[in-house]
C-alpha positions in Angstrom: 4.7 -21.1 -15.5 6.0 -19.0 -12.6 5.0 -19.6 -9.0 6.3 -17.8 -5.9 5.2 -17.0 -2.3 5.6 -13.6 -0.6 5.5 -13.5 3.2 7.0 -10.2 4.5 6.4 -10.9 8.2 8.5 -14.1 8.0 11.4 -12.0 6.5 11.0 -9.0 8.8 10.4 -10.6 12.2 11.0 -7.4 14.3 8.5 -5.5 12.2 6.0 -8.4 12.6 6.5 -8.3 16.4 6.0 -4.6 16.4 2.8 -4.8 14.3 1.3 -7.5 16.6 2.2 -5.4 19.7 0.3 -2.4 18.2 -2.6 -4.7 17.4 -2.6 -6.0 20.9 -2.4 -2.5 22.5 -5.2 -1.3 20.2 -7.4 -4.3 21.1 -6.8 -3.7 24.9 -7.6 0.0 24.5 -10.8 -0.7 22.5 -11.9 -3.2 25.1 -11.3 -0.7 27.9 -13.0 2.2 26.1 -15.9 0.1 24.8 -16.2 -1.6 28.2 -16.3 -5.0 26.7 -14.0 -7.7 25.3 -16.0 -7.8 22.1 -14.8 -4.4 21.1 -11.2 -5.5 21.6 -11.8 -8.6 19.4 -13.4 -6.5 16.7 -10.5 -4.0 16.7 -7.9 -6.7 16.6 -9.7 -8.6 13.8 -10.0 -5.4 11.8 -6.4 -4.4 12.2 -5.1 -7.9 11.4 -7.2 -8.0 8.2 -5.9 -4.5 7.2 -2.3 -5.7 7.4 -2.9 -9.3 6.3 -0.8 -8.9 3.2 2.2 -8.3 5.5 1.3 -10.9 8.2 0.2 -13.9 6.1 1.7 -15.5 2.9 0.4 -14.7 -0.5 0.9 -17.2 -3.4 1.2 -16.1 -7.0 1.0 -18.2 -10.1 1.4 -17.0 -13.7 0.6 -19.4 -16.5 -0.6 -19.4 -20.1 -4.2 -18.9 -18.8 -3.5 -15.8 -16.7 -2.8 -14.7 -13.1 -3.8 -16.4 -9.9 -3.4 -14.9 -6.4 -4.1 -16.9 -3.3 -4.4 -15.2 0.1 -6.2 -16.2 3.3 -8.2 -18.9 1.5 -9.4 -16.5 -1.2 -8.4 -16.9 -4.9 -8.3 -14.0 -7.4 -7.9 -14.7 -11.1 -7.3 -12.5 -14.0 -7.0 -13.4 -17.7 -4.1 -12.1 -19.8 -6.6 -10.5 -22.2 -7.6 -8.2 -19.3 -4.1 -6.8 -18.8 -3.6 -3.6 -20.8 -0.9 -1.8 -18.8 2.0 -3.1 -16.8 3.7 -0.8 -14.2 6.6 -1.5 -11.8 5.8 -0.1 -8.4 7.6 0.1 -5.1 5.9 0.6 -1.8 2.6 1.2 -3.6 4.0 4.2 -5.5 5.1 4.2 -9.1 8.9 4.1 -9.2 12.0 3.0 -11.2 13.2 -0.6 -11.4 16.2 0.5 -9.2 13.8 1.5 -6.3 11.9 -1.8 -6.6 15.1 -3.9 -6.6 14.6 -5.4 -3.1 10.8 -5.3 -2.4 8.4 -4.3 -5.0 5.3 -4.9 -7.0 4.2 -5.2 -10.6 0.8 -3.7 -11.2 -1.3 -5.2 -14.0 -4.1 -2.9 -15.0 -7.1 -3.3 -17.3 -6.8 0.4 -18.2 -4.4 1.9 -20.8 -3.8 5.0 -18.7 -3.4 5.5 -14.9 -6.7 6.0 -13.2 -8.1 5.9 -9.6 -10.0 2.7 -10.6 -6.6 0.9 -10.7 -6.9 0.7 -6.9 -9.9 -1.6 -7.3 -9.5 -3.3 -10.7 -5.7 -3.7 -11.0 -3.9 -6.8 -9.9 -0.7 -6.3 -7.9 2.0 -9.0 -8.0 4.4 -8.5 -5.0 7.9 -9.9 -5.2 11.2 -9.9 -3.4 14.4 -9.4 -5.5 14.8 -8.8 -9.2 11.5 -8.4 -11.2 13.1 -9.2 -14.6 11.7 -12.8 -14.8 8.2 -11.7 -13.8 8.2 -8.7 -16.2 9.4 -10.9 -19.1 6.7 -13.5 -18.4 4.0 -10.8 -18.2 5.1 -9.1 -21.4 5.2 -12.4 -23.3 1.7 -13.4 -22.3 -0.4 -10.2 -21.8 -3.1 -9.3 -24.3 
C-alpha cells in the first residue's frame, strides 16, 4: 500500500499568498460591479473551488483494491481493472520523466489511446519528487 498527501500551497507560500490576493481583489471587484456583497462571495467561492487542488491538501492511497483520492471531503475511487493506460505528465501536459522530476502527475486512463475523454474519466495522481515508486506500484497492480 502507498499513501501520500500533496499540498502545493503549503510548499509554495508566496504563490498561495498571491493566489489569495487575486481571489480577494476579484471578489471586491465583483461586489462593486454587482453592487452587492453576494456577488463578491460567489466570485471568491468560485475561484477558490477552481484552484482547490493547489490550496487544499489531497490524499492519495493505492492498495490492492485500487486507487482512492480524497479532496475537500469527497472521495474518488477507481479499480485497477479500469486502468488501461498509464502516462507520466508534468504541469497537465504529457512529458518526460525528467520534466516531472520535481512536481508532476501520473495519469491513469480507462482508454488505451489518448482521447479528450481522459479529462473527465482519467484519474490523476499528483506527486512531489521521484515517481518511480508510484509507477512501479501502478504497473504491478493495474489490469
